[in-house]
C-alpha positions in Angstrom: 9.6 3.2 -8.2 7.2 4.5 -10.8 3.8 3.7 -9.4 1.9 4.8 -12.5 3.9 2.4 -14.6 3.3 -0.4 -12.1 -0.4 0.3 -12.1 -0.4 0.3 -15.9 1.5 -3.0 -16.0 -1.2 -4.5 -13.7 -4.1 -3.0 -15.6 -2.6 -4.2 -18.9 -2.0 -7.7 -17.4 1.8 -7.5 -17.9 2.1 -8.2 -14.2 -0.2 -9.9 -11.8 -1.3 -8.3 -8.5 -1.1 -10.5 -5.5 -2.1 -9.8 -1.9 -0.1 -11.8 0.6 -1.8 -13.7 3.4 0.1 -11.5 5.8 -1.5 -8.4 4.2 -4.9 -9.9 4.4 -4.5 -10.8 8.1 -3.2 -7.4 9.0 -5.9 -5.6 7.0 -8.6 -7.7 8.7 -7.2 -6.8 12.1 -7.9 -3.1 11.3 -11.3 -3.9 9.7 -10.1 -3.3 6.2 -11.4 -5.2 3.2 -9.5 -6.4 0.2 -11.3 -3.8 -1.8 -9.8 -1.2 0.4 -6.3 -2.5 -0.4 -7.0 -2.5 -4.1 -8.3 1.1 -3.8 -5.1 2.2 -2.2 -3.1 0.4 -4.9 -5.1 2.1 -7.6 -5.3 5.6 -6.2 -2.7 5.9 -3.4 0.3 8.2 -3.4 3.8 7.0 -2.7 4.9 8.4 0.7 8.1 6.4 1.2 10.3 4.4 -1.1 12.6 1.5 -0.3 14.7 1.1 -3.5 16.9 -1.8 -2.2 13.8 -3.9 -1.7 11.9 -2.6 -4.7 9.1 -1.5 -2.3 7.1 1.6 -1.7 4.6 2.7 0.9 1.3 4.0 -0.5 -1.2 6.1 1.3 -4.9 6.8 0.6 -8.2 6.8 2.4 -10.8 4.1 2.0 -13.1 4.6 -0.9 -15.7 6.0 1.5 -13.0 8.4 2.6 -13.4 7.5 6.3 -10.1 5.7 7.1 -6.5 6.3 6.2 -4.7 3.2 4.9 -1.1 2.4 4.3 -0.2 -0.4 1.8 3.4 -1.6 1.2 3.9 -2.9 -2.4 6.8 -4.7 -3.9 7.5 -5.4 -7.5 9.6 -7.8 -9.5 9.7 -9.1 -13.1 6.4 -11.0 -13.0 4.2 -9.5 -10.3 3.3 -6.7 -7.9 2.7 -7.8 -4.3 0.8 -6.1 -1.6 3.1 -7.1 1.3 1.2 -5.6 4.2 -1.6 -3.1 4.9 -2.7 -1.2 8.0 -4.3 1.9 9.4 -1.5 4.2 10.4 -1.0 4.8 14.2 -1.3 8.6 14.9 1.4 8.2 17.5 3.9 7.2 14.8 2.7 9.3 11.9 2.0 13.0 11.3 -1.0 13.5 9.1 -0.8 9.8 8.2 2.1 10.6 5.7 5.2 11.6 7.6 6.9 9.5 10.3 7.3 11.1 13.7 10.8 11.4 15.0 11.8 8.6 17.3 13.1 9.3 20.8 
């Protein structure tokens, strides 16, 4: 997934950016704002890719730089969708960007 091209498509209005209700609910649970999700979309780096689903996991800190945020984006012909968003659990992530080994 070429996140820079995807960002360019959204900026150039070739694709719409949609935030699912699920992403909004999960973000709100963690005290995140829609602006935080947009910031991660605009500036985050890809830390995992899921090619079969045309998805990627992005990581960035909130604009104020206080909280780490993960955002899962999915793309298709017409739109880019923020599927979910959350603050990574330190028990599951190393430095917020690498999954801890399970078991």
